[in-house]
Each structure stands twice: as C-alpha cells, then as structure tokens.
KEVEXTOR-695199 format. One record per residue (C-alpha): residue number from 1; residue in three letters; y, z, x. Coordinates in Angstrom, 3 decimals. Layout:
! residues N
R;NUM;ALA;Y;Z;X
...
END
This chain:
! residues 399
R;1;MET;0.000;0.000;0.000
R;2;SER;3.235;-1.120;1.621
R;3;SER;5.865;0.044;-0.869
R;4;VAL;6.627;2.636;-3.508
R;5;GLN;7.514;1.465;-7.007
R;6;ALA;9.040;3.265;-9.973
R;7;VAL;7.831;1.763;-13.227
R;8;GLY;9.512;2.535;-16.523
R;9;SER;9.053;1.221;-20.033
R;10;GLU;11.216;-1.549;-21.380
R;11;PRO;11.458;-1.354;-25.191
R;12;ARG;10.584;-4.605;-26.944
R;13;THR;12.854;-3.833;-29.879
R;14;SER;16.361;-2.469;-30.246
R;15;SER;15.120;0.871;-31.549
R;16;SER;16.416;4.278;-30.559
R;17;PHE;13.422;4.824;-28.284
R;18;SER;14.615;6.016;-24.876
R;19;ASN;12.903;5.750;-21.533
R;20;PRO;11.838;9.301;-20.604
R;21;ALA;11.619;8.339;-16.935
R;22;LEU;15.358;7.688;-16.862
R;23;THR;16.613;10.389;-19.220
R;24;ALA;17.156;14.008;-18.180
R;25;THR;15.021;16.377;-20.220
R;26;THR;15.729;20.082;-20.492
R;27;SER;13.117;22.707;-21.115
R;28;THR;14.188;23.598;-24.668
R;29;ASP;15.464;20.327;-26.110
R;30;ASN;12.725;20.367;-28.736
R;31;VAL;12.424;24.107;-29.372
R;32;PRO;13.955;25.075;-32.740
R;33;GLY;16.635;27.755;-32.578
R;34;VAL;16.934;27.680;-28.793
R;35;GLN;19.897;26.147;-27.024
R;36;PRO;19.164;23.515;-24.374
R;37;THR;18.962;24.878;-20.859
R;38;CYS;18.449;23.437;-17.402
R;39;THR;16.042;26.165;-16.352
R;40;VAL;12.392;26.813;-17.066
R;41;VAL;12.036;29.226;-19.990
R;42;ASP;8.374;28.849;-20.936
R;43;ASP;5.131;29.699;-19.183
R;44;MET;3.877;26.157;-18.841
R;45;ASP;5.513;22.925;-17.685
R;46;ALA;9.051;23.369;-19.077
R;47;VAL;8.662;20.352;-21.335
R;48;GLY;8.340;21.998;-24.730
R;49;ASP;7.003;20.299;-27.835
R;50;CYS;7.601;16.566;-27.933
R;51;SER;9.318;15.304;-31.084
R;52;GLN;10.047;11.721;-30.036
R;53;THR;7.769;8.860;-30.977
R;54;ALA;7.829;5.233;-29.921
R;55;PRO;7.652;2.315;-32.346
R;56;PRO;4.427;0.280;-32.346
R;57;ASP;3.889;-2.030;-29.351
R;58;SER;7.014;-0.719;-27.644
R;59;PHE;5.647;-0.202;-24.165
R;60;GLU;6.061;-2.920;-21.568
R;61;PRO;6.024;-1.956;-17.856
R;62;ASP;9.196;-2.831;-16.019
R;63;VAL;9.873;-2.203;-12.319
R;64;GLN;12.980;-0.023;-12.035
R;65;TRP;13.201;-0.042;-8.254
R;66;GLU;11.078;-0.530;-5.135
R;67;TRP;11.207;1.272;-1.790
R;68;GLN;10.058;-0.829;1.168
R;69;GLY;9.959;1.989;3.693
R;70;ASP;12.249;3.429;6.322
R;71;GLY;12.385;1.499;9.570
R;72;ALA;8.880;0.931;10.906
R;73;GLU;7.366;3.469;8.504
R;74;ILE;6.472;1.098;5.689
R;75;TYR;2.891;2.140;4.836
R;76;VAL;1.914;4.746;2.256
R;77;VAL;-1.644;5.863;1.453
R;78;VAL;-0.934;9.270;-0.099
R;79;THR;0.059;9.577;-3.753
R;80;PRO;3.836;10.217;-4.009
R;81;LEU;4.886;13.516;-5.612
R;82;VAL;7.849;14.394;-7.837
R;83;ALA;10.109;17.481;-7.896
R;84;ASN;13.762;18.445;-8.169
R;85;LEU;14.847;18.905;-4.552
R;86;THR;18.545;17.931;-4.574
R;87;ASP;21.669;19.126;-6.399
R;88;ASP;22.607;15.764;-7.897
R;89;ASP;25.216;17.074;-10.331
R;90;ALA;26.894;19.122;-7.560
R;91;ASN;27.060;22.312;-9.622
R;92;GLY;25.590;24.466;-6.860
R;93;THR;22.159;24.773;-8.495
R;94;ILE;19.023;22.668;-8.267
R;95;ASP;17.445;22.667;-11.701
R;96;LEU;15.925;20.485;-14.419
R;97;CYS;19.244;18.758;-15.125
R;98;ASP;19.229;17.188;-11.672
R;99;ILE;17.522;13.863;-11.068
R;100;PRO;13.880;14.304;-10.004
R;101;ASP;13.129;13.267;-6.440
R;102;ILE;10.086;11.482;-5.058
R;103;VAL;8.271;12.761;-1.968
R;104;VAL;6.610;10.015;0.078
R;105;VAL;4.506;10.281;3.246
R;106;ALA;5.027;7.049;5.204
R;107;PHE;3.799;5.814;8.577
R;108;ALA;3.992;2.776;10.858
R;109;THR;0.448;2.535;12.227
R;110;LEU;-2.904;3.730;10.866
R;111;ASN;-3.814;7.162;12.291
R;112;GLY;-0.346;7.342;13.810
R;113;PRO;2.467;9.827;13.173
R;114;ALA;4.049;10.025;9.747
R;115;HIS;7.136;11.544;8.180
R;116;ILE;7.997;12.855;4.735
R;117;HIS;10.725;10.854;3.005
R;118;VAL;12.570;12.132;-0.078
R;119;LEU;13.856;9.454;-2.455
R;120;ASP;16.224;9.574;-5.417
R;121;GLY;14.015;9.190;-8.479
R;122;GLU;16.561;7.147;-10.408
R;123;THR;17.546;4.620;-7.744
R;124;GLY;14.922;4.854;-4.980
R;125;MET;17.634;5.491;-2.411
R;126;LEU;16.616;7.616;0.569
R;127;HIS;17.984;11.160;0.418
R;128;TYR;16.578;12.245;3.773
R;129;THR;13.643;11.990;6.164
R;130;MET;12.142;15.174;7.534
R;131;PRO;12.158;15.137;11.343
R;132;SER;8.822;16.959;11.717
R;133;ILE;5.752;14.770;12.199
R;134;VAL;2.972;15.188;9.618
R;135;ASP;-0.505;13.753;9.162
R;136;PHE;-0.349;10.360;7.452
R;137;SER;-3.496;11.079;5.419
R;138;VAL;-2.795;14.549;4.009
R;139;ALA;-1.664;14.800;0.377
R;140;PRO;1.033;17.526;0.299
R;141;ALA;1.604;20.091;-2.439
R;142;LEU;4.948;21.023;-4.027
R;143;GLY;5.719;24.468;-5.380
R;144;ASP;7.776;27.618;-5.005
R;145;ILE;5.788;29.570;-2.437
R;146;ASP;8.447;32.160;-1.568
R;147;GLY;9.901;33.054;-4.978
R;148;ASP;13.387;31.677;-4.338
R;149;GLY;13.270;29.463;-7.430
R;150;LEU;13.148;26.249;-5.399
R;151;PRO;10.114;24.139;-4.532
R;152;GLU;8.774;23.959;-1.024
R;153;ILE;6.643;21.159;0.399
R;154;VAL;3.360;22.116;2.077
R;155;SER;1.718;19.553;4.342
R;156;ALA;-0.168;19.559;7.654
R;157;ASN;0.054;17.943;11.064
R;158;SER;-2.666;15.857;12.669
R;159;SER;-4.082;18.960;14.400
R;160;GLY;-4.679;20.644;11.055
R;161;ASN;-1.859;23.183;11.190
R;162;LEU;-0.334;23.702;7.754
R;163;MET;3.435;23.172;7.619
R;164;ALA;5.842;24.363;4.932
R;165;PHE;9.257;22.784;4.430
R;166;GLU;12.244;23.962;2.430
R;167;HIS;13.586;21.712;-0.318
R;168;ASP;16.116;20.262;2.144
R;169;GLY;13.456;19.321;4.710
R;170;THR;13.948;22.283;7.038
R;171;LEU;10.719;23.469;8.607
R;172;LYS;9.940;26.881;7.124
R;173;TRP;6.829;27.708;9.117
R;174;GLN;3.851;26.182;10.872
R;175;SER;0.535;27.961;10.557
R;176;PRO;-1.126;29.103;13.781
R;177;ASP;-4.494;28.652;12.095
R;178;ILE;-6.287;25.330;11.749
R;179;TRP;-7.406;23.630;8.552
R;180;SER;-10.563;22.117;9.966
R;181;GLY;-10.998;19.406;7.320
R;182;SER;-7.440;18.184;6.999
R;183;TYR;-8.051;14.481;7.598
R;184;ILE;-7.666;12.616;4.292
R;185;GLY;-7.470;15.966;2.501
R;186;ALA;-5.297;17.309;-0.316
R;187;ILE;-3.570;20.703;-0.585
R;188;ALA;-3.366;22.884;-3.714
R;189;LEU;-1.146;25.873;-4.580
R;190;ALA;-2.069;28.753;-6.896
R;191;ASP;-1.828;32.519;-7.269
R;192;MET;-5.526;33.103;-6.767
R;193;ASP;-5.544;36.900;-7.121
R;194;ASN;-2.686;37.471;-9.598
R;195;ASP;-0.631;39.436;-7.079
R;196;GLY;2.521;37.380;-7.644
R;197;ASP;2.260;35.506;-4.346
R;198;VAL;1.156;31.904;-4.080
R;199;GLU;-1.898;31.061;-2.013
R;200;ILE;-2.619;27.695;-0.402
R;201;ALA;-6.034;26.099;-0.858
R;202;ALA;-7.034;23.524;1.723
R;203;GLY;-10.636;22.373;1.784
R;204;ASN;-12.807;25.491;1.822
R;205;GLN;-10.047;27.622;3.342
R;206;LEU;-7.417;29.840;1.733
R;207;PHE;-4.059;30.624;3.338
R;208;ASP;-1.314;32.981;2.210
R;209;HIS;2.229;31.818;1.426
R;210;LEU;3.222;32.393;5.067
R;211;GLY;0.481;30.160;6.432
R;212;ASN;-1.906;32.892;7.562
R;213;LEU;-5.603;32.126;7.097
R;214;LEU;-7.135;34.567;4.596
R;215;TRP;-10.694;33.296;4.641
R;216;THR;-13.019;30.342;5.091
R;217;ALA;-15.667;29.937;2.406
R;218;PRO;-19.341;29.904;3.421
R;219;GLN;-19.797;26.511;1.755
R;220;VAL;-18.181;23.414;3.318
R;221;ALA;-15.831;21.302;1.235
R;222;GLY;-17.035;17.952;2.513
R;223;ALA;-15.010;15.054;3.859
R;224;ASN;-11.862;13.808;2.080
R;225;SER;-11.561;17.047;0.114
R;226;ALA;-9.264;17.668;-2.852
R;227;THR;-10.084;21.246;-3.783
R;228;THR;-8.924;22.556;-7.136
R;229;VAL;-8.727;26.058;-8.657
R;230;ALA;-9.700;27.313;-12.114
R;231;ASP;-10.846;30.419;-13.938
R;232;LEU;-14.480;29.465;-14.389
R;233;ASP;-15.834;32.812;-15.588
R;234;GLY;-12.978;33.929;-17.841
R;235;ASP;-12.128;37.069;-15.877
R;236;GLY;-8.442;36.147;-15.507
R;237;ALA;-8.713;35.393;-11.777
R;238;LEU;-8.948;31.949;-10.282
R;239;GLU;-11.885;30.555;-8.371
R;240;MET;-11.778;27.862;-5.700
R;241;VAL;-13.681;24.847;-7.017
R;242;LEU;-15.058;22.566;-4.326
R;243;GLY;-16.987;20.509;-6.868
R;244;HIS;-20.531;20.994;-5.668
R;245;ALA;-19.776;24.695;-5.181
R;246;ALA;-17.368;27.377;-6.361
R;247;VAL;-15.949;30.361;-4.484
R;248;TYR;-14.495;33.677;-5.712
R;249;ASN;-10.935;34.498;-4.678
R;250;ASP;-12.198;36.881;-1.992
R;251;GLY;-14.050;34.045;-0.251
R;252;SER;-17.558;34.942;-1.397
R;253;LEU;-19.772;32.246;-2.856
R;254;MET;-19.870;32.072;-6.665
R;255;TRP;-22.449;29.284;-6.855
R;256;ASN;-23.758;26.291;-4.967
R;257;SER;-25.242;23.474;-7.048
R;258;GLY;-27.016;21.809;-4.155
R;259;LEU;-25.337;18.489;-4.974
R;260;ALA;-23.460;16.383;-2.449
R;261;PRO;-19.753;17.201;-1.995
R;262;GLY;-17.216;15.158;-3.914
R;263;TYR;-14.110;15.378;-6.068
R;264;PRO;-13.908;18.063;-8.775
R;265;GLN;-12.074;17.968;-12.107
R;266;VAL;-12.228;20.951;-14.469
R;267;ALA;-12.003;20.844;-18.277
R;268;ASP;-13.866;21.878;-21.422
R;269;MET;-15.851;18.685;-21.786
R;270;ASP;-18.191;19.716;-24.606
R;271;GLY;-15.942;21.847;-26.798
R;272;ASP;-17.853;25.086;-26.215
R;273;GLY;-14.741;26.959;-25.055
R;274;LEU;-15.978;27.138;-21.466
R;275;PRO;-14.906;24.927;-18.564
R;276;GLU;-17.158;22.309;-17.040
R;277;VAL;-16.799;20.632;-13.648
R;278;VAL;-16.835;16.852;-13.455
R;279;LEU;-18.026;15.928;-9.969
R;280;THR;-17.750;12.421;-8.567
R;281;ASN;-19.579;11.980;-5.292
R;282;ALA;-21.427;9.374;-3.239
R;283;ASN;-24.345;9.399;-5.681
R;284;GLY;-22.258;8.765;-8.806
R;285;LEU;-21.247;10.962;-11.744
R;286;ALA;-22.246;14.582;-12.230
R;287;LEU;-21.380;17.311;-14.718
R;288;LEU;-21.828;21.020;-14.020
R;289;GLU;-21.476;24.018;-16.300
R;290;HIS;-19.065;26.817;-15.366
R;291;ASP;-21.926;28.712;-13.709
R;292;GLY;-22.992;25.746;-11.574
R;293;THR;-25.888;24.618;-13.760
R;294;VAL;-26.254;20.850;-13.389
R;295;THR;-26.106;19.022;-16.730
R;296;TYR;-26.546;15.591;-15.158
R;297;GLN;-26.120;13.962;-11.773
R;298;GLY;-26.346;10.628;-10.013
R;299;LEU;-25.251;8.507;-12.982
R;300;ARG;-23.882;5.047;-12.144
R;301;PRO;-23.331;3.405;-15.541
R;302;THR;-21.426;0.365;-14.216
R;303;GLY;-24.298;-0.623;-11.930
R;304;ALA;-22.191;-0.271;-8.789
R;305;PRO;-24.425;0.929;-5.952
R;306;ALA;-24.317;4.362;-4.348
R;307;ALA;-22.797;3.063;-1.145
R;308;GLY;-19.860;4.134;0.974
R;309;LEU;-16.956;5.428;-1.101
R;310;THR;-17.825;3.393;-4.214
R;311;TRP;-18.250;6.515;-6.386
R;312;THR;-16.388;8.989;-4.187
R;313;ARG;-12.944;9.040;-5.722
R;314;PRO;-11.130;11.383;-8.129
R;315;ALA;-11.525;11.085;-11.895
R;316;THR;-8.919;11.823;-14.552
R;317;ILE;-9.715;13.666;-17.793
R;318;HIS;-8.099;12.931;-21.156
R;319;ASP;-8.875;12.172;-24.782
R;320;PHE;-8.673;8.395;-24.400
R;321;ASP;-9.957;7.346;-27.809
R;322;GLY;-8.395;9.991;-30.062
R;323;ASP;-11.654;11.540;-31.215
R;324;GLY;-10.594;15.044;-30.224
R;325;GLN;-13.070;15.153;-27.337
R;326;ALA;-12.390;14.861;-23.634
R;327;GLU;-13.432;11.740;-21.739
R;328;TYR;-13.001;10.983;-18.049
R;329;ALA;-11.974;7.823;-16.223
R;330;MET;-12.484;6.577;-12.692
R;331;SER;-12.994;3.442;-10.685
R;332;SER;-16.178;2.318;-8.966
R;333;GLY;-15.697;-0.624;-6.666
R;334;ASN;-13.750;-3.248;-8.604
R;335;SER;-14.288;-1.690;-12.043
R;336;TYR;-12.245;0.929;-13.835
R;337;SER;-14.151;2.743;-16.570
R;338;VAL;-13.883;5.508;-19.136
R;339;TYR;-16.920;7.711;-19.763
R;340;GLU;-17.876;10.044;-22.568
R;341;ALA;-18.583;13.650;-21.621
R;342;ASP;-22.318;12.882;-21.440
R;343;GLY;-21.696;10.165;-18.863
R;344;SER;-22.218;7.228;-21.213
R;345;LEU;-19.857;4.299;-20.796
R;346;LEU;-16.999;4.056;-23.312
R;347;TRP;-15.428;0.961;-21.767
R;348;THR;-15.039;-0.747;-18.427
R;349;SER;-12.562;-3.279;-17.103
R;350;PRO;-12.399;-5.302;-13.875
R;351;VAL;-9.585;-4.406;-11.502
R;352;LEU;-8.314;-5.908;-8.275
R;353;ASP;-8.693;-3.231;-5.605
R;354;SER;-8.915;-4.419;-2.027
R;355;SER;-9.493;-0.862;-0.800
R;356;GLY;-12.403;-0.191;-3.133
R;357;VAL;-11.332;3.444;-3.475
R;358;ALA;-8.384;3.472;-5.901
R;359;ALA;-8.022;6.437;-8.228
R;360;GLY;-6.093;6.684;-11.486
R;361;THR;-4.145;8.852;-13.874
R;362;ALA;-3.206;8.763;-17.560
R;363;PHE;0.021;8.905;-19.542
R;364;ASP;0.774;8.641;-23.242
R;365;PHE;3.373;5.891;-22.812
R;366;ALA;3.427;4.701;-26.400
R;367;THR;2.784;7.525;-28.840
R;368;SER;3.505;6.374;-32.354
R;369;PRO;2.686;7.544;-35.871
R;370;PRO;-0.181;5.912;-37.786
R;371;ARG;0.694;2.420;-39.008
R;372;PRO;-0.992;0.107;-41.515
R;373;GLY;-4.013;-1.807;-40.255
R;374;PRO;-5.058;-5.327;-41.270
R;375;SER;-6.628;-4.136;-44.538
R;376;GLY;-4.005;-1.563;-45.376
R;377;SER;-5.864;1.307;-43.720
R;378;ALA;-3.989;3.470;-41.252
R;379;ARG;-4.325;2.575;-37.612
R;380;PRO;-4.599;5.531;-35.239
R;381;PRO;-1.649;6.452;-33.018
R;382;ALA;-1.414;4.637;-29.707
R;383;ARG;-3.662;6.225;-27.110
R;384;PRO;-2.957;7.202;-23.512
R;385;VAL;-2.817;4.365;-21.018
R;386;ALA;-4.810;4.692;-17.805
R;387;ALA;-2.799;3.639;-14.764
R;388;ILE;-4.632;2.703;-11.569
R;389;SER;-1.767;1.541;-9.391
R;390;ARG;-1.854;4.568;-7.131
R;391;PRO;-4.265;5.134;-4.257
R;392;SER;-6.510;8.148;-4.069
R;393;PRO;-6.035;10.702;-1.281
R;394;HIS;-8.656;8.830;0.763
R;395;HIS;-7.247;5.331;0.407
R;396;ARG;-7.192;4.112;4.005
R;397;SER;-6.741;0.364;3.945
R;398;VAL;-3.457;-0.889;5.366
R;399;PRO;-2.211;-4.498;5.049
END
C-alpha cells in the first residue's frame, strides 16, 4: 500500500443526509434533555444514540483526499488509527469538537526504519512527523495511559522496546524491557485488573502504563500476534485472549485449546449470553467457548488451501444480514466471505488482493428505515457494508 485515502459518502440525492466523516459530532447530540458537549460524558464511545438515517441507495464512496507519503517514506502496511490529537479550534483544549487526526506509520524500505506521521483528518495535510524511529510493522495503540485526558500513542522500535508518545509526538518513555514478538505485531490497551491504571498487552506479555514488564504468559502468542482482552468468565476482570489460549490478568494460564496460534475475535456468537472466541489460523476457521472448549476447527468453506497466510488474518464480527445473530467476515486468498456462527458460508465474493493477506472491517454506511419491496412488502433496512481496503497487521507486500 503506497498511500492513505480518506473515503466519505457522496449522497446521490439532495436530501438532508450529512456525511458523518466530515461533520463534528459531540457526545450528547442525540441524548434527550442533555445539552451538547465536546467532552465524553458516557461510559462507552461518546457517540450516543444515533437518530439520523440515510435515504435508500444514498451511499456512494467518494475519495475525499489522498496522502502520498512524506519524502521517501511512502509505504504503509499498518492500519491507520484515528484520534483527536490537535487543538484545531484553538480554544486551548483538545476534545471531540476538534477535527479527528489520522496516525500513520510510514517507511521507505521494507524492514527499514519508520516514523509515525499525524495527518489532519479533514484535509490529509501533515500535522507533524515524530522524530523517533519505530518498527514499520508494529500496529500502535491509542489511548489515555496516564490519566491526563489526552490520548497517547504506544508503539515499539525494531528491537522490541515499547515506546509511548504524547499527543504532540514527544517521546514519553521507552521501555527497558523487550517485547519478544513485536515483528508484525499489534498492541492493545486495557485496565486488566480494574485498578484505574491502563495496562499494555503485547503478544503474550503485559506491561504497565510506564512500560515496565509485569509478566510473560506461559503460553506463546505465535507469530504476527494481535492479542485482545475480554472478560471471558464474567468475574468483572479482563483476561488476555491469545486466541488458541487465554491468560488471567496475573499471568497464569486460564486455558490452552491445543490449536495453532492465530487471530482472536471475541463475541457472543450463539446468543447464550457468554462470549465465544473466533480463531482464524493457518488451518482455517475455529470457534471456542469461553472456557476454551473447541466447538469446531479447521474449517475452510471457500476451498482455499491451508497454506501460508491464506487463513491467517483477522476476522470482523457483525450482524451482516439483519437476523439478530452475529456473523463473521474475513478474506482467504482472493475471496472475501461472511460466515454464520457455525462456520457455514453466508456469501463469498472475489476480491483483488495482491498481498493475499488483506483483512477487513464493517460500517453501517447506509442505515435507512424499511421501504416498500417489489410486491409491496417492506424491505429490511440497509445492512452494514464490509470494507476490505485496509491491510491486516501482517500485510508485508510493498510495491
């Protein structure tokens, strides 16, 4: 991937539908009886209930801007991230009323040094480039790790030392400890033990918010790791989910399924009120119960072989068909497919992917109320659209 694009939606009609990617949204715009504010006031994602709907067939992708890199650093293989890092309205506070910024890790040569570039989300203009060198293959994490109300950026260098940066790009700290599996890895942030401080999960290792290594789990994470965290047992504390294994927040092993390592996604897939773990690894699709019991493994419904990284890429979970049940989507070679919770194929579509390892995500671009169908029956609302234009954390091909 040699550029970063911002894609918005261009309405096909002259309706009042607005492009949410280009319109500032406050955390209480849709909360009755509460005045709009630029700060987070809820316990979730600060979005609130959505009251806007789009007219039928209103979504049409339109490139808003394109960033071609900074100098020789024109290649990007890590998924860009979004956060408010700059005081765009110059009121002395960085908050939700400022324009979101895009964090991009770019490099000039494969396996060479990389830098973090922060772009204006509205125009794509470069705000600043961080002077510290980072690993080109590590997917950073954004979050407030020190409680100052502003997001920090946590990445790593090519030696595996974690690095934390302030919102303005200043180096906050560099960990003296080594993340042994940092190459083509992804970082996660969470308060694992409910003590009010954020911990940093990297592979099978947990660091505190100052970069000190707390523990290394007895089970390896595997190559190209993207560890996640979730409360699997309902005790109110988070566990580290490696996919094939899970670890308590003190570093002790919760369970080991015996399956090959891969990418984990956690959700209630069968509606029983308990989380399941979707695992995509070299052998295909697998589903595990919250206690590590294997429901199925090694499924390859598209017929793509279990070779290389064909099935080793992250999935995305959503209700794609509006039946009230979770499905999951992922690519396998040059196919992108959606699967029911039992692993059966809902649909598949050919895609052009020269890397063979592209991942995907999902957005509800065109939510609309039910509208008459051909025979007068109500058509269901528009469903989420799966987007596959971004590389996975292990996308390594460079033009």
